[in-house]
C-alpha positions in Angstrom: -12.8 -19.8 -6.4 -10.2 -19.5 -9.2 -7.7 -16.7 -9.5 -9.7 -15.1 -12.3 -12.8 -15.0 -10.2 -11.0 -13.5 -7.3 -9.5 -10.9 -9.7 -13.0 -10.1 -11.0 -14.6 -9.8 -7.5 -11.8 -7.6 -6.1 -10.9 -5.6 -9.2 -7.3 -6.7 -8.7 -5.3 -7.9 -11.7 -4.4 -11.6 -11.7 -0.7 -10.6 -11.9 -1.1 -8.6 -8.7 -2.7 -11.5 -6.9 0.2 -13.7 -7.9 2.6 -11.0 -6.5 0.7 -11.0 -3.2 1.1 -14.7 -3.1 4.8 -14.4 -3.8 5.1 -11.9 -1.0 3.4 -14.2 1.5 0.3 -12.0 1.8 -2.2 -14.3 0.1 -2.2 -18.1 0.5 -4.4 -20.1 -1.9 -4.8 -23.8 -1.7 -3.3 -25.8 -4.6 -5.2 -28.5 -6.5 -3.4 -31.6 -7.6 -3.2 -29.9 -11.0 -1.3 -27.0 -9.5 -4.2 -24.6 -10.0 -4.9 -22.1 -7.2 -8.1 -22.2 -5.3 -9.1 -19.4 -3.0 -11.5 -19.6 0.0 -14.5 -17.5 0.6 -12.5 -15.1 2.8 -10.0 -14.3 0.1 -11.8 -11.2 -1.3 -11.7 -9.6 2.2 -8.0 -10.5 2.5 -7.3 -8.8 -0.8 -9.3 -5.7 0.1 -7.3 -5.5 3.4 -4.0 -5.8 1.5 -5.1 -3.0 -0.9 -6.1 -0.8 2.0 -2.8 -1.2 3.8 -0.9 -0.6 0.5 -3.0 2.5 0.0 -2.0 3.6 3.5 1.6 3.5 2.3 2.8 0.3 3.9 5.2 -1.9 2.0 4.3 -5.6 1.4 7.0 -6.8 3.9 5.4 -4.8 6.7 1.9 -6.0 5.7 3.1 -9.6 5.9 4.5 -8.9 9.3 1.3 -7.3 10.5 -1.0 -10.1 9.2 -1.0 -12.0 12.5 -2.4 -8.9 14.2 -5.2 -8.4 11.8 -8.5 -9.6 13.2 -11.1 -11.6 11.2 -13.3 -8.5 10.9 -10.4 -6.6 9.3 -9.6 -4.4 12.2 -6.1 -4.1 13.4 -5.1 -5.3 16.9 -3.0 -3.1 19.2 0.1 -5.1 18.5 0.6 -3.2 15.3 0.4 0.3 16.7 4.1 0.8 17.1 4.7 -0.2 13.5 1.9 2.0 12.2 3.1 4.9 14.3 6.6 4.6 12.8 5.2 4.7 9.3 3.0 7.7 10.1 6.0 9.5 11.5 8.0 8.6 8.3 5.2 10.1 6.2 5.1 13.2 8.3 8.9 13.6 7.8 8.6 13.2 4.1 5.7 15.7 3.9 7.8 18.2 5.9 10.8 17.7 3.6 8.6 18.0 0.5 7.0 21.2 1.9 10.5 22.7 2.4 11.5 21.7 -1.1 8.3 23.2 -2.5 9.0 26.5 -0.6 12.5 26.6 -2.1 11.2 26.0 -5.6 8.4 28.5 -5.3 11.0 31.1 -4.1 13.3 30.3 -7.0 10.4 30.8 -9.5 9.3 34.0 -7.8 12.9 35.4 -7.9 13.3 34.5 -11.5 10.0 36.1 -12.5 10.9 39.3 -10.6 14.3 39.4 -12.3 12.7 38.9 -15.7 10.2 41.8 -15.1 13.0 44.1 -14.0 15.1 43.3 -17.1 12.2 43.6 -19.4 
């Protein structure tokens, strides 16, 4: 299938498909004319890429994990350490954001209290 067809099937912009190719995530065949041709499995590959991106993984990590992704889309155990690292990173960011939120909420509360006292 052509890149436009793949874009239509997956709901992914053509520009994004080209980016996936540049990042080594998607490998089309090239015709003599230079046009891309994607195999029947390409829509599943694109959906898998989108799911991993939605899970917060950067494209370089997705590229490294691809050998561990099975044909049915499940992820082999060889990726667990990498996925665990990213999960811990997310937990750390959530914790930091929670602390920042608490500080900001305290500042807002103190300001409102001060304004009521002065009013």
